[in-house]
Backbone bond lengths (Angstrom), bond angles and torsions (degrees), N, CA, C in turn:
res aa  C-N    CA-C-N  psi(-1)  N-CA   C-N-CA  omega(-1)  CA-C   N-CA-C  phi
1 X - - - 1.467 - - 1.531 108.72 -
2 X 1.335 116.06 126.05 1.455 119.10 -175.81 1.525 111.68 -78.15
3 X 1.323 115.47 139.78 1.456 120.74 174.90 1.527 109.82 -68.64
4 X 1.334 115.66 149.37 1.466 120.08 -178.10 1.523 108.99 -147.86
5 X 1.332 115.61 129.73 1.464 121.70 177.33 1.526 108.13 -78.47
6 X 1.325 116.63 121.95 1.459 121.81 -178.44 1.524 110.96 -110.11
7 X 1.335 115.72 118.31 1.460 121.68 168.03 1.530 108.29 -90.20
8 X 1.311 117.21 128.78 1.455 121.26 172.11 1.530 108.16 -80.01
9 X 1.317 116.47 112.45 1.463 122.83 -173.83 1.528 110.30 -74.18
10 X 1.331 115.53 110.69 1.469 122.71 -174.24 1.529 111.03 60.49
11 X 1.328 115.49 31.32 1.448 121.51 -173.15 1.514 110.42 86.05
12 X 1.324 116.18 -167.34 1.469 120.18 176.37 1.520 107.44 -79.07
13 X 1.336 115.73 72.76 1.456 120.72 -164.40 1.518 113.87 -80.04
14 X 1.344 118.05 -4.84 1.457 118.82 170.71 1.533 111.36 -80.82
15 X 1.325 116.41 -17.48 1.463 121.54 -176.82 1.520 114.36 -110.54
16 X 1.339 117.14 -17.58 1.461 120.76 -173.42 1.527 108.39 -150.00
17 X 1.328 117.91 160.24 1.461 119.96 -177.46 1.528 111.79 -61.84
18 X 1.320 115.06 131.00 1.464 121.70 -173.56 1.522 112.28 -57.66
19 X 1.334 114.68 148.02 1.465 122.03 173.80 1.524 112.93 56.77
20 X 1.338 116.00 38.85 1.460 120.75 173.75 1.526 108.87 -124.71
21 X 1.314 115.45 161.76 1.463 119.22 -179.77 1.522 111.78 -63.33
22 X 1.332 117.55 -32.65 1.469 118.75 178.94 1.522 110.43 -67.16
23 X 1.320 118.09 -36.34 1.474 120.96 176.32 1.523 110.82 -68.20
24 X 1.319 117.28 -35.29 1.463 120.79 179.04 1.532 110.43 -70.94
25 X 1.322 117.08 -41.73 1.472 119.76 177.81 1.526 110.64 -62.48
26 X 1.318 116.75 -39.42 1.457 119.53 178.90 1.525 110.57 -65.10
27 X 1.327 118.02 -38.12 1.461 120.77 176.79 1.524 111.12 -60.65
28 X 1.314 116.48 -39.75 1.464 120.29 175.15 1.524 110.96 -61.59
29 X 1.312 116.30 -45.04 1.469 121.15 -175.94 1.524 112.47 -62.07
30 X 1.330 117.01 -36.33 1.472 119.95 -173.75 1.521 112.76 -92.81
31 X 1.326 117.38 3.58 1.451 119.84 172.40 1.508 116.73 90.00
32 X 1.331 117.84 25.12 1.458 119.66 172.20 1.527 109.39 -62.61
33 X 1.332 115.58 147.57 1.465 120.77 177.85 1.523 111.91 -88.15
34 X 1.317 115.37 -22.87 1.448 120.97 -179.85 1.515 110.02 -154.39
35 X 1.316 115.58 168.58 1.463 122.07 177.12 1.513 108.41 -130.27
36 X 1.324 115.64 131.95 1.467 121.35 172.70 1.515 108.12 -98.55
37 X 1.332 116.58 136.08 1.458 121.22 176.94 1.520 109.33 -146.99
38 X 1.327 115.08 166.17 1.462 121.41 -172.94 1.524 110.12 -117.88
39 X 1.331 115.34 146.27 1.465 119.93 -173.64 1.526 110.81 -128.57
40 X 1.334 115.01 128.28 1.465 123.43 168.74 1.528 108.19 -123.64
41 X 1.326 116.13 166.39 1.463 121.04 176.84 1.521 110.64 -102.80
42 X 1.320 115.71 138.90 1.459 121.40 171.22 1.526 109.74 -73.89
43 X 1.320 115.47 173.88 1.463 120.12 178.94 1.521 112.42 -61.00
44 X 1.334 117.09 -30.09 1.454 120.38 179.63 1.532 112.70 -97.68
45 X 1.324 116.48 19.46 1.458 120.28 169.96 1.506 116.25 81.42
46 X 1.336 118.13 19.67 1.469 121.77 179.79 1.527 108.93 -96.46
47 X 1.342 118.68 127.73 1.465 120.12 175.80 1.526 110.45 -68.09
48 X 1.338 115.88 124.67 1.456 121.99 178.06 1.522 109.12 -121.40
49 X 1.326 115.71 155.81 1.468 121.57 -172.24 1.525 108.91 -100.01
50 X 1.329 115.71 105.93 1.461 122.95 178.99 1.516 107.22 -163.62
51 X 1.321 116.99 145.40 1.456 120.06 -176.64 1.526 112.64 -80.64
52 X 1.319 117.14 -49.93 1.463 120.70 -171.39 1.522 111.10 -80.39
53 X 1.338 115.23 158.22 1.459 120.39 172.53 1.520 111.29 -71.68
54 X 1.323 116.18 -22.32 1.457 121.41 -178.44 1.531 110.26 -116.79
55 X 1.327 115.52 166.21 1.460 121.28 -168.42 1.520 114.65 -94.70
56 X 1.320 117.99 -17.65 1.462 119.90 -165.01 1.525 114.55 -63.14
57 X 1.321 119.17 -39.12 1.463 119.91 -172.01 1.524 112.79 -68.29
58 X 1.335 118.31 -38.26 1.469 119.94 -171.40 1.531 114.24 -120.35
59 X 1.328 117.77 8.67 1.470 119.97 174.72 1.528 108.68 -143.83
60 X 1.323 115.78 177.77 1.458 120.25 174.03 1.519 111.25 -93.86
61 X 1.332 117.21 13.29 1.451 121.71 176.34 1.518 112.22 -87.55
62 X 1.330 115.07 174.16 1.460 121.76 -177.94 1.518 108.70 -135.87
63 X 1.340 115.56 138.89 1.449 120.68 173.32 1.512 113.68 97.61
64 X 1.340 116.84 -178.31 1.454 121.28 -179.02 1.527 112.46 -66.78
65 X 1.313 116.06 143.00 1.465 121.03 173.84 1.518 109.94 -55.23
66 X 1.333 115.90 -42.52 1.465 121.45 -173.74 1.519 113.66 -69.36
67 X 1.326 117.87 -7.75 1.467 119.19 178.61 1.526 112.90 -97.04
68 X 1.328 117.02 3.52 1.463 121.41 -178.40 1.527 110.12 -120.39
69 X 1.314 116.72 142.25 1.451 121.31 175.49 1.524 111.60 -72.79
70 X 1.314 115.48 159.73 1.462 119.80 -175.32 1.520 112.38 -64.19
71 X 1.321 118.88 -37.77 1.461 120.37 179.52 1.520 110.77 -64.34
72 X 1.331 117.23 -40.76 1.459 120.46 177.41 1.527 110.70 -65.22
73 X 1.322 117.65 -42.07 1.457 121.13 -179.29 1.525 111.40 -60.41
74 X 1.326 116.41 -35.08 1.461 119.47 -177.70 1.527 113.57 -75.79
75 X 1.331 117.11 -7.27 1.465 120.15 174.21 1.526 111.79 -88.71
76 X 1.327 118.32 -8.36 1.463 121.19 -176.45 1.522 111.50 -76.53
77 X 1.311 115.24 154.09 1.463 122.83 176.37 1.526 107.37 -92.01
78 X 1.341 116.23 114.18 1.459 121.58 -179.30 1.521 112.27 -106.95
79 X 1.349 116.56 15.06 1.456 119.51 -176.48 1.506 116.31 -121.63
80 X 1.342 117.54 -31.46 1.462 120.60 -172.23 1.520 112.13 -60.47
81 X 1.337 118.13 -35.27 1.473 120.81 -178.07 1.535 111.67 -58.21
82 X 1.345 115.64 -30.30 1.466 120.63 -177.49 1.527 111.20 -80.87
83 X 1.327 115.01 -45.50 1.461 121.00 179.30 1.526 106.85 -169.56
84 X 1.343 118.25 138.21 1.472 119.33 179.10 1.519 113.76 -55.50
85 X 1.327 117.50 -23.91 1.471 120.90 177.40 1.525 111.55 -57.85
86 X 1.345 116.34 -28.62 1.469 120.64 -176.31 1.523 112.36 -99.87
87 X 1.331 117.15 14.16 1.462 120.16 179.13 1.525 110.75 -55.80
88 X 1.317 115.40 136.38 1.455 120.78 179.35 1.507 114.65 91.16
89 X 1.329 118.15 -5.14 1.474 120.09 177.75 1.524 108.50 -66.32
90 X 1.325 118.11 123.46 1.472 119.43 -173.92 1.519 113.50 -81.67
91 X 1.299 114.06 161.48 1.461 121.92 171.30 1.536 106.85 -78.59
92 X 1.338 118.90 119.15 1.467 119.64 -172.50 1.530 112.91 -84.49
93 X 1.306 115.10 152.10 1.458 119.58 166.64 1.532 108.45 -81.84
94 X 1.320 115.79 161.31 1.461 119.06 176.48 1.524 110.50 -66.47
95 X 1.324 117.30 -33.96 1.468 119.46 178.98 1.518 110.96 -62.29
96 X 1.326 117.99 -42.59 1.463 121.10 176.45 1.527 110.96 -61.56
97 X 1.321 115.41 -40.69 1.457 120.52 -178.12 1.521 110.72 -66.51
98 X 1.322 117.02 -44.13 1.461 120.30 177.91 1.527 110.98 -65.10
99 X 1.314 116.88 -36.59 1.469 119.88 178.13 1.524 110.53 -61.49
100 X 1.323 117.17 -35.64 1.462 121.62 179.17 1.526 112.32 -76.79
101 X 1.336 117.95 -39.85 1.460 121.04 -164.52 1.526 115.79 -111.36
102 X 1.314 118.84 -18.58 1.469 120.14 -175.99 1.521 110.49 -58.69
103 X 1.320 115.78 130.99 1.444 121.71 179.65 1.517 114.55 84.47
104 X 1.333 117.62 -1.79 1.470 120.96 -176.97 1.531 112.23 -105.52
105 X 1.317 117.15 -33.30 1.459 121.75 176.35 1.523 107.76 -165.53
106 X 1.315 116.49 170.57 1.468 120.42 -176.63 1.526 110.26 -76.29
107 X 1.315 115.36 144.11 1.455 121.69 178.66 1.522 109.81 -118.61
108 X 1.323 115.75 127.76 1.456 121.40 172.92 1.531 107.33 -104.47
109 X 1.307 116.08 111.23 1.459 121.70 -177.89 1.522 108.30 -99.26
110 X 1.332 116.97 110.62 1.463 119.45 175.33 1.518 108.41 -85.03
111 X 1.326 115.16 118.98 1.463 121.85 -173.98 1.521 108.69 -98.82
112 X 1.329 115.61 133.30 1.458 120.56 -172.52 1.524 114.09 -94.91
113 X 1.341 118.05 -22.94 1.465 119.39 177.76 1.525 109.06 -155.78
114 X 1.341 115.53 165.77 1.467 120.40 -173.20 1.517 112.45 -63.47
115 X 1.324 117.19 -39.94 1.467 119.27 179.59 1.520 110.63 -60.66
116 X 1.321 115.50 -42.65 1.466 118.60 177.80 1.518 110.57 -64.09
117 X 1.332 116.97 -39.90 1.458 120.23 -179.93 1.514 112.61 -60.78
118 X 1.311 116.92 -44.63 1.464 120.26 -179.79 1.530 110.88 -67.61
119 X 1.336 117.12 -35.59 1.468 120.19 176.42 1.523 110.69 -66.19
120 X 1.327 117.17 -37.26 1.460 121.00 177.38 1.521 110.23 -64.28
121 X 1.326 116.84 -45.96 1.463 120.84 179.17 1.530 110.50 -57.26
122 X 1.324 116.53 -43.56 1.465 120.08 179.45 1.529 111.02 -64.36
123 X 1.340 117.23 -41.34 1.461 120.30 -179.14 1.522 111.80 -67.25
124 X 1.317 117.08 -36.55 1.469 120.38 -177.06 1.525 112.55 -62.68
125 X 1.312 117.80 -22.14 1.471 120.28 177.77 1.522 111.21 -62.18
126 X 1.320 116.94 -22.07 1.468 121.25 -179.94 1.529 111.96 -90.53
127 X 1.337 117.11 -0.89 1.457 121.26 -178.40 1.534 109.32 -130.87
128 X 1.320 116.60 69.56 1.467 119.87 -174.17 1.520 113.94 -64.88
129 X 1.322 118.65 -18.96 1.471 120.09 -179.95 1.529 112.31 -87.17
130 X 1.307 117.83 -4.68 1.456 120.34 -175.60 1.529 110.82 -71.69
131 X 1.327 115.69 130.21 1.467 123.39 173.47 1.521 106.39 -95.91
132 X 1.328 116.19 100.32 1.458 121.02 -166.78 1.526 110.79 -127.86
133 X 1.339 115.02 139.55 1.456 123.82 169.11 1.520 106.97 -121.16
134 X 1.330 117.30 133.26 1.461 121.18 174.12 1.523 108.64 -102.42
135 X 1.327 116.67 131.17 1.454 121.02 -178.77 1.520 110.10 -128.29
136 X 1.341 115.00 159.68 1.456 119.61 177.86 1.522 109.94 -165.41
137 X 1.343 115.27 154.93 1.458 121.51 168.43 1.522 110.96 -81.99
138 X 1.330 116.95 -16.13 1.458 123.23 -176.45 1.531 108.79 -92.21
139 X 1.334 116.80 101.65 1.459 120.08 -173.99 1.524 111.65 -73.31
140 X 1.322 117.56 -26.73 1.455 119.99 172.76 1.509 111.63 -64.99
141 X 1.324 116.03 -40.06 1.464 120.98 175.63 1.530 110.13 -60.80
142 X 1.338 116.82 -45.29 1.468 119.98 179.16 1.529 110.94 -61.39
143 X 1.323 117.18 -38.17 1.465 119.99 178.34 1.525 110.73 -63.56
144 X 1.343 116.69 -39.39 1.471 119.14 177.92 1.525 110.83 -66.59
145 X 1.334 116.41 -38.16 1.456 119.08 176.69 1.526 111.62 -65.64
146 X 1.333 116.72 -38.37 1.464 119.79 177.92 1.528 110.66 -61.49
147 X 1.326 117.14 -41.14 1.473 119.53 178.43 1.532 110.83 -66.89
148 X 1.333 116.59 -36.78 1.466 119.99 -178.51 1.521 112.28 -74.44
149 X 1.336 116.85 -30.56 1.469 121.22 -175.88 1.529 108.28 -142.05
150 X 1.331 117.94 86.40 1.469 121.32 -171.90 1.524 114.90 -57.77
151 X 1.317 118.22 -26.49 1.469 120.46 -176.65 1.524 113.53 -102.98
152 X 1.317 117.57 5.66 1.460 120.66 -176.39 1.531 110.92 -71.24
153 X 1.340 118.94 130.05 1.470 120.68 175.77 1.531 110.87 -66.13
154 X 1.326 115.84 124.66 1.458 122.34 -179.18 1.517 109.89 -123.16
155 X 1.325 116.11 146.02 1.463 121.57 176.58 1.521 109.29 -129.42
156 X 1.330 115.77 142.60 1.456 123.12 -178.81 1.522 109.23 -97.57
157 X 1.320 116.28 124.52 1.459 123.10 175.71 1.527 110.25 -93.31
158 X 1.330 116.10 147.81 1.465 121.38 177.22 1.516 109.17 -142.06
159 X 1.356 116.33 126.10 1.463 119.04 176.00 1.523 113.10 -120.26
160 X 1.320 118.18 -5.98 1.462 121.26 179.19 1.524 107.75 -171.98
161 X 1.344 114.64 166.05 1.453 119.09 172.27 1.513 113.82 90.46
162 X 1.301 114.53 -157.85 1.459 123.66 -169.38 1.524 110.60 -85.14
163 X 1.333 116.86 108.31 1.464 118.37 -178.26 1.515 111.62 -70.37
164 X 1.339 117.68 -27.85 1.472 119.20 177.49 1.523 111.04 -62.20
165 X 1.339 115.73 -41.85 1.466 119.42 178.57 1.527 110.29 -65.65
166 X 1.329 116.52 -39.02 1.463 119.64 178.34 1.522 111.32 -62.73
167 X 1.337 117.21 -37.09 1.461 119.86 179.10 1.521 111.91 -69.93
168 X 1.311 117.49 -32.67 1.467 120.14 173.95 1.524 109.95 -60.39
169 X 1.328 116.38 -43.48 1.461 119.80 178.14 1.525 110.90 -66.51
170 X 1.319 116.49 -40.25 1.462 119.69 179.28 1.523 111.04 -60.53
171 X 1.335 116.73 -42.17 1.463 120.12 179.10 1.519 110.52 -64.68
172 X 1.344 116.82 -43.19 1.461 120.32 179.94 1.524 112.03 -63.74
173 X 1.326 116.67 -33.34 1.465 121.79 179.86 1.519 113.30 -80.79
174 X 1.337 117.24 -7.30 1.469 122.12 -171.61 1.528 109.79 55.70
175 X 1.339 114.30 46.17 1.460 120.26 -179.24 1.523 110.55 -64.62
176 X 1.320 114.85 150.47 1.467 120.46 178.16 1.515 112.17 -93.44
177 X 1.348 117.50 -12.02 1.463 120.20 -177.80 1.519 109.65 -163.28
178 X 1.341 114.60 160.45 1.460 123.35 177.66 1.518 107.49 -122.14
179 X 1.350 116.45 129.68 1.463 121.93 -174.16 1.528 110.18 -121.90
180 X 1.327 118.29 82.25 1.464 120.42 178.84 1.527 112.26 -87.59
181 X 1.331 115.71 156.76 1.451 119.68 169.11 1.527 108.33 -59.30
182 X 1.321 116.72 141.16 1.465 120.60 -168.69 1.520 113.13 -57.93
183 X 1.348 117.98 -38.41 1.453 119.42 -176.93 1.522 113.47 -74.54
184 X 1.327 117.34 -5.91 1.464 121.19 176.84 1.530 112.22 -89.63
185 X 1.326 117.15 -10.98 1.465 120.20 -177.53 1.530 109.31 -72.14
186 X 1.328 114.56 131.62 1.467 121.67 -179.93 1.515 108.74 -142.23
187 X 1.309 115.80 168.00 1.468 119.05 177.78 1.524 112.05 -64.13
188 X 1.342 119.84 -41.12 1.478 118.25 174.96 1.528 112.80 -60.83
189 X 1.330 117.53 -40.81 1.469 120.09 177.27 1.518 110.27 -61.32
190 X 1.323 117.23 -45.55 1.456 120.35 -178.70 1.529 110.98 -64.40
191 X 1.322 117.38 -38.58 1.464 119.98 179.15 1.527 110.65 -64.43
192 X 1.331 116.63 -41.01 1.462 120.05 178.56 1.522 110.80 -64.43
193 X 1.333 117.36 -40.21 1.464 120.26 179.24 1.522 111.44 -67.46
194 X 1.321 117.31 -36.24 1.468 119.42 176.74 1.528 110.65 -63.21
195 X 1.331 117.16 -39.72 1.468 119.61 178.24 1.523 111.11 -61.85
196 X 1.325 116.38 -34.09 1.460 121.30 178.94 1.527 112.85 -87.05
197 X 1.334 116.60 -1.80 1.473 121.71 -174.42 1.526 110.79 53.91
198 X 1.330 114.78 45.59 1.458 122.69 -174.77 1.534 109.03 -113.10
199 X 1.325 118.97 108.70 1.469 120.92 179.68 1.527 111.68 -63.15
200 X 1.329 115.74 144.18 1.464 122.43 -177.35 1.529 109.37 -112.20
201 X 1.344 115.69 130.01 1.465 123.32 178.90 1.526 107.70 -129.48
202 X 1.332 119.31 95.05 1.463 120.74 -178.62 1.529 112.67 -75.38
203 X 1.314 115.28 161.03 1.462 123.88 177.05 1.526 108.88 -138.05
204 X 1.320 117.66 154.27 1.437 130.46 -18.09 1.526 105.79 -108.39
205 X 1.325 118.67 131.64 1.463 123.95 -168.13 1.522 108.95 -122.03
206 X 1.337 116.37 120.05 1.460 119.99 -174.76 1.522 114.26 -122.12
207 X 1.329 118.27 0.29 1.466 119.39 -179.74 1.529 109.80 -119.61
208 X 1.339 117.60 143.24 1.465 120.05 177.39 1.518 113.08 -59.00
209 X 1.336 117.94 -35.87 1.460 120.00 -178.46 1.524 111.24 -63.63
210 X 1.321 117.54 -45.59 1.461 120.01 178.70 1.522 110.35 -66.54
211 X 1.327 116.73 -39.91 1.462 119.86 178.83 1.523 111.14 -62.06
212 X 1.334 117.48 -42.58 1.464 120.07 -179.75 1.526 111.34 -62.20
213 X 1.333 117.23 -40.47 1.460 119.81 177.98 1.517 112.01 -61.09
214 X 1.313 116.91 -40.47 1.464 120.95 179.06 1.522 110.98 -70.87
215 X 1.321 116.89 -36.94 1.464 120.65 176.64 1.524 110.06 -61.61
216 X 1.328 116.86 -41.73 1.466 119.81 179.12 1.522 111.73 -61.52
217 X 1.335 117.01 -29.10 1.466 119.90 178.04 1.526 112.42 -82.34
218 X 1.347 116.85 -11.23 1.452 118.97 172.27 1.509 116.63 104.64
219 X 1.341 118.54 20.18 1.466 118.57 178.66 1.526 110.21 -65.79
220 X 1.325 115.58 152.20 1.468 121.28 179.44 1.520 112.24 -82.71
221 X 1.321 115.82 -24.44 1.454 121.52 -177.84 1.502 108.31 -178.59
222 X 1.332 116.09 -172.84 1.453 119.33 178.80 1.520 110.09 -158.07
223 X 1.322 114.17 167.92 1.455 122.60 176.46 1.523 108.28 -102.56
224 X 1.329 116.44 133.42 1.452 121.05 -178.27 1.518 110.75 -140.33
225 X 1.334 115.55 143.71 1.454 120.20 171.60 1.523 111.82 -77.27
226 X 1.333 116.14 -14.12 1.464 121.59 -172.07 1.534 110.93 -126.65
227 X 1.323 117.74 67.48 1.469 118.92 -178.78 1.521 113.04 -61.82
228 X 1.324 117.90 -32.59 1.464 119.77 178.04 1.518 110.76 -64.85
229 X 1.331 116.78 -40.18 1.447 120.47 -178.21 1.513 113.73 -67.46
230 X 1.341 117.58 -32.78 1.462 121.04 -177.72 1.525 113.45 -92.61
231 X 1.329 117.36 -23.77 1.466 119.00 -174.16 1.539 111.87 -59.93
232 X 1.315 116.93 -35.41 1.459 118.68 -179.47 1.505 114.61 -66.49
233 X 1.331 116.75 -19.83 1.470 120.71 -179.82 1.527 112.11 -93.22
234 X 1.332 117.14 -21.00 1.459 120.90 -174.16 1.533 109.02 -137.41
235 X 1.330 118.02 111.89 1.468 119.47 177.82 1.515 111.58 -65.26
236 X 1.316 115.48 156.07 1.458 121.45 -177.76 1.531 110.80 -80.08
237 X 1.345 118.21 135.35 1.450 119.82 173.45 1.518 113.29 -73.83
238 X 1.344 116.67 -11.27 1.467 120.32 -178.29 1.516 112.22 -97.25
239 X 1.336 117.59 -3.31 1.471 120.55 -177.42 1.524 111.20 -70.90
């Protein structure tokens, strides 16, 4: 059985509300090798962990994340929408998340805009043990991060379009990994990534059958909402 690096996508988000500390703790419990999470900035410039630009889908708040201060954001309920059992689960700041997870497993921080990226870089200086990769669909943003932090691990995300062009950008950025949507992975893509010595981590994969097909093509790991469900089929390379 081949080893496979599993990122818990927004935490163990099939079992707990996405991008919350309870979802991250569950990912730790079930043996995820890494956690993927999303970062936006509050109105007062604090990196907070939430996927959407707006609050309605995953909290009881209303409006853009960027129009609310960090203290107000932390009063919101980020759990009830998933299940009443999680009522009262707060929307975490990135600092709280790093305090919980730094040094315990790898973190993939998907950055949504340049201001958030620069705030993340500044915060990471206070967490020297953190094993962190910053990723984005915005290649201009990644280029700005590369200039701001020449040694920072960066990963290129792809959800559509020309993967060859995306790999050109990844090479120019000295990216450490390539993160394509799972259905975009092909043997030509994998061959090109091998030539670049660029590990491939597709998203988002929740079934053993799909994971096995990607493993046969040579992926280094993948992103899953269900790390507990896949861990039994693929041992961890970090164990």
